[in-house]
C-alpha positions as a Markdown table, in Angstrom:
| # | Residue | x | y | z |
|---|---|---|---|---|
| 1 | Met | 12.4 | 8.8 | 0.2 |
| 2 | Ile | 12.1 | 5.2 | -1.3 |
| 3 | Glu | 9.3 | 2.9 | 0.1 |
| 4 | Ile | 10.2 | -0.7 | 0.0 |
| 5 | Glu | 7.0 | -2.8 | 0.4 |
| 6 | Val | 6.0 | -6.3 | 0.0 |
| 7 | Lys | 2.6 | -7.3 | -0.2 |
| 8 | Ala | 0.9 | -11.0 | 0.1 |
| 9 | Arg | -2.4 | -12.7 | 0.6 |
| 10 | Ala | -2.4 | -14.1 | 4.1 |
| 11 | Ser | -4.8 | -15.2 | 6.8 |
| 12 | His | -4.8 | -12.6 | 9.7 |
| 13 | Arg | -5.6 | -14.8 | 12.5 |
| 14 | Phe | -2.7 | -16.8 | 11.9 |
| 15 | Leu | -0.3 | -13.8 | 11.4 |
| 16 | Arg | -1.6 | -11.6 | 14.7 |
| 17 | Glu | -0.5 | -15.0 | 16.7 |
| 18 | Arg | 2.9 | -15.2 | 15.0 |
| 19 | Leu | 3.5 | -11.4 | 15.2 |
| 20 | Ala | 2.6 | -11.4 | 18.8 |
| 21 | Ala | 5.0 | -14.4 | 19.4 |
| 22 | Met | 7.9 | -12.5 | 17.6 |
| 23 | Gly | 7.3 | -9.4 | 19.8 |
| 24 | Ala | 5.7 | -7.1 | 17.3 |
| 25 | Lys | 4.2 | -4.0 | 18.8 |
| 26 | Pro | 0.6 | -3.1 | 18.0 |
| 27 | Glu | 0.1 | 0.4 | 16.7 |
| 28 | Gly | -3.6 | 0.6 | 16.2 |
| 29 | Ile | -6.4 | -0.1 | 13.7 |
| 30 | Gln | -7.1 | 2.5 | 10.9 |
| 31 | Glu | -10.0 | 2.5 | 8.3 |
| 32 | His | -8.5 | 3.8 | 4.9 |
| 33 | Leu | -10.7 | 5.5 | 2.0 |
| 34 | Asp | -8.1 | 5.7 | -0.8 |
| 35 | Thr | -9.2 | 7.8 | -3.8 |
| 36 | Tyr | -7.0 | 7.4 | -6.7 |
| 37 | Tyr | -6.5 | 9.9 | -9.4 |
| 38 | Asn | -5.3 | 9.7 | -13.0 |
| 39 | Ser | -3.6 | 12.7 | -15.1 |
| 40 | Pro | -4.9 | 14.5 | -17.9 |
| 41 | Ala | -1.4 | 14.3 | -19.4 |
| 42 | Arg | -0.5 | 10.6 | -19.1 |
| 43 | Asp | -2.2 | 7.4 | -17.9 |
| 44 | Phe | -0.7 | 6.4 | -14.5 |
| 45 | Ser | -2.0 | 2.7 | -15.0 |
| 46 | Thr | 0.7 | 2.9 | -18.1 |
| 47 | Thr | 3.4 | 4.7 | -16.4 |
| 48 | Asp | 3.2 | 2.7 | -13.4 |
| 49 | Glu | 2.3 | 5.7 | -10.9 |
| 50 | Ala | -0.2 | 6.6 | -8.4 |
| 51 | Leu | -1.8 | 9.4 | -7.1 |
| 52 | Arg | -4.3 | 9.4 | -4.2 |
| 53 | Ile | -6.0 | 11.0 | -1.2 |
| 54 | Arg | -6.0 | 8.8 | 1.7 |
| 55 | Ser | -8.5 | 9.7 | 4.2 |
| 56 | Val | -8.0 | 8.3 | 7.7 |
| 57 | Asn | -9.7 | 9.4 | 11.0 |
| 58 | Gly | -10.6 | 12.6 | 9.7 |
| 59 | Lys | -7.1 | 13.4 | 8.2 |
| 60 | Ser | -6.1 | 13.3 | 4.4 |
| 61 | Val | -2.9 | 12.8 | 2.9 |
| 62 | Leu | -2.2 | 13.3 | -0.5 |
| 63 | Thr | 0.5 | 10.7 | -2.0 |
| 64 | Tyr | 2.3 | 10.4 | -5.2 |
| 65 | Lys | 4.1 | 7.1 | -5.9 |
| 66 | Gly | 6.7 | 6.8 | -8.7 |
| 67 | Lys | 7.6 | 3.8 | -10.8 |
| 68 | Lys | 8.6 | 0.4 | -9.3 |
| 69 | Leu | 12.1 | 0.2 | -9.1 |
| 70 | Asp | 12.7 | -3.6 | -9.0 |
| 71 | Ser | 11.1 | -6.8 | -10.2 |
| 72 | Val | 10.3 | -8.5 | -6.9 |
| 73 | Ser | 8.9 | -6.0 | -4.5 |
| 74 | Lys | 6.7 | -2.8 | -4.7 |
| 75 | Thr | 9.7 | -0.4 | -4.1 |
| 76 | Arg | 9.4 | 3.0 | -5.4 |
| 77 | Pro | 9.9 | 6.7 | -4.7 |
| 78 | Glu | 7.0 | 8.0 | -2.4 |
| 79 | Phe | 6.2 | 11.8 | -1.5 |
| 80 | Glu | 3.2 | 12.5 | 1.0 |
| 81 | Thr | 1.8 | 15.5 | 2.3 |
| 82 | Glu | -1.1 | 16.2 | 4.6 |
| 83 | Val | -4.0 | 18.1 | 2.9 |
| 84 | Asp | -7.3 | 19.3 | 3.2 |
| 85 | Gly | -9.1 | 16.3 | 1.3 |
| 86 | Asp | -11.9 | 18.2 | -0.1 |
| 87 | Ser | -9.7 | 21.2 | -1.3 |
| 88 | Ala | -7.3 | 18.6 | -2.6 |
| 89 | Arg | -9.9 | 17.0 | -4.3 |
| 90 | Ser | -11.1 | 20.0 | -5.8 |
| 91 | Ile | -7.7 | 21.2 | -7.1 |
| 92 | Leu | -6.7 | 18.0 | -8.8 |
| 93 | Ile | -10.2 | 18.0 | -10.6 |
| 94 | Ala | -9.7 | 21.9 | -11.6 |
| 95 | Leu | -6.3 | 20.8 | -13.0 |
| 96 | Gly | -8.0 | 17.9 | -15.1 |
| 97 | Phe | -7.0 | 15.1 | -13.0 |
| 98 | Phe | -10.1 | 12.5 | -12.6 |
| 99 | Glu | -10.7 | 9.8 | -10.1 |
| 100 | Ser | -9.7 | 6.4 | -11.5 |
| 101 | Gly | -11.0 | 4.4 | -8.4 |
| 102 | Val | -11.7 | 3.9 | -4.7 |
| 103 | Val | -10.0 | 1.3 | -2.3 |
| 104 | Arg | -11.7 | 0.8 | 1.1 |
| 105 | Lys | -9.8 | -1.0 | 3.7 |
| 106 | Lys | -9.3 | -1.7 | 7.5 |
| 107 | Arg | -5.9 | -2.0 | 8.4 |
| 108 | Glu | -4.2 | -3.2 | 11.6 |
| 109 | Val | -0.6 | -1.8 | 12.1 |
| 110 | Phe | 2.4 | -3.4 | 13.9 |
| 111 | Ser | 5.8 | -2.3 | 14.1 |
| 112 | Tyr | 8.7 | -4.6 | 14.5 |
| 113 | Gln | 12.3 | -3.7 | 14.5 |
| 114 | Asn | 12.4 | -1.1 | 11.6 |
| 115 | Met | 9.6 | -2.3 | 9.6 |
| 116 | Thr | 6.1 | -1.4 | 9.5 |
| 117 | Ile | 3.6 | -4.6 | 9.0 |
| 118 | Ala | 0.1 | -4.0 | 8.1 |
| 119 | Leu | -2.7 | -6.6 | 8.0 |
| 120 | Asp | -5.2 | -5.1 | 5.6 |
| 121 | Tyr | -8.8 | -6.2 | 4.8 |
| 122 | Val | -9.6 | -5.0 | 1.6 |
| 123 | Glu | -13.3 | -4.7 | 0.8 |
| 124 | Gly | -13.9 | -7.0 | -2.0 |
| 125 | Leu | -10.6 | -8.7 | -2.1 |
| 126 | Gly | -10.0 | -10.1 | 1.4 |
| 127 | Glu | -7.0 | -10.2 | 3.7 |
| 128 | Phe | -3.3 | -9.1 | 2.9 |
| 129 | Ile | -0.2 | -8.5 | 4.7 |
| 130 | Glu | 1.9 | -5.7 | 3.8 |
| 131 | Val | 5.6 | -5.1 | 5.1 |
| 132 | Glu | 7.3 | -1.8 | 4.3 |
| 133 | Lys | 10.6 | 0.1 | 5.2 |
| 134 | Gln | 11.5 | 3.7 | 4.1 |
| 135 | Ala | 15.0 | 3.9 | 2.9 |
| 136 | Asp | 17.3 | 6.0 | 0.8 |
| 137 | Cys | 20.0 | 3.5 | -0.3 |
| 138 | Asn | 20.5 | -0.4 | -0.2 |
| 139 | Ile | 17.5 | -1.3 | -1.7 |
| 140 | Glu | 18.1 | -4.8 | -2.3 |
| 141 | Glu | 19.2 | -5.3 | 1.2 |
| 142 | His | 16.1 | -3.9 | 2.7 |
| 143 | Ser | 14.0 | -5.8 | 0.5 |
| 144 | Asp | 15.7 | -9.1 | 1.3 |
| 145 | Glu | 15.4 | -8.1 | 5.0 |
| 146 | Ile | 11.5 | -8.0 | 4.4 |
| 147 | Phe | 11.5 | -11.2 | 2.4 |
| 148 | Ala | 13.5 | -13.0 | 5.2 |
| 149 | Phe | 11.0 | -11.5 | 8.0 |
| 150 | Leu | 8.0 | -12.7 | 5.7 |
| 151 | Glu | 9.7 | -16.2 | 5.6 |
| 152 | Lys | 9.7 | -16.4 | 9.4 |
| 153 | Leu | 5.7 | -15.9 | 9.1 |
| 154 | Gly | 5.4 | -18.6 | 6.5 |
| 155 | Ile | 5.2 | -16.2 | 3.6 |
| 156 | Gln | 7.6 | -17.0 | 0.7 |
| 157 | Lys | 9.2 | -14.7 | -1.7 |
| 158 | Glu | 7.1 | -16.5 | -4.6 |
| 159 | Asp | 3.8 | -15.4 | -2.8 |
| 160 | Ser | 4.5 | -11.8 | -3.0 |
| 161 | Ile | 2.0 | -9.6 | -5.0 |
| 162 | Arg | 3.3 | -6.7 | -7.0 |
| 163 | Thr | -0.1 | -5.8 | -8.1 |
| 164 | Ser | -1.6 | -2.8 | -6.4 |
| 165 | Tyr | -5.1 | -3.1 | -4.6 |
| 166 | Leu | -6.4 | -0.5 | -7.0 |
| 167 | Glu | -5.4 | -2.7 | -10.1 |
| 168 | Met | -7.1 | -5.6 | -8.2 |
| 169 | Val | -10.2 | -3.7 | -7.5 |
| 170 | Leu | -10.6 | -2.5 | -11.0 |
| 171 | Glu | -10.0 | -5.9 | -12.3 |
| 172 | Lys | -12.8 | -7.5 | -10.0 |
| 173 | Glu | -15.1 | -4.6 | -11.1 |
| 174 | Lys | -14.4 | -5.6 | -14.6 |
| 175 | Glu | -15.1 | -9.1 | -14.1 |
| 176 | Thr | -18.2 | -8.6 | -12.5 |
| 177 | Asn | -19.6 | -5.9 | -15.1 |
């Protein structure tokens, strides 16, 4: 499956009001602890891949994200499976994988038409919006749909950020050290 995702910095207070006015359905609030791992065989920061264990409300999901497929969004292949977080972590470490960083965030989730909207507060980075769709074809068409939706919220295509939260957290840590 392909995850088509667009992210931008944005004020949540303003966005909550706009989403409610558009009829977006609140789906709940989640606390995410994302631990990213790097491979002993290749550097994921160089190959533009990601491997993480996300812990939310006592459940853990192992996610692999492949290379980005376009130059304007964060569209990429994504594979996920629920795991026992401690066991998965132990398996990865035993195989030579190593922790490359941690991202903590509070995520307020909404659904609108066939999109998932996340208002993310990322520890140390601030407020963002992520809009995503799952698809297996017509990537450009779906990406255009997301950008059109964001435009209704006052967020322009040029405001989108392709940098991952992990990359931003690591860059900030580097600046402070």
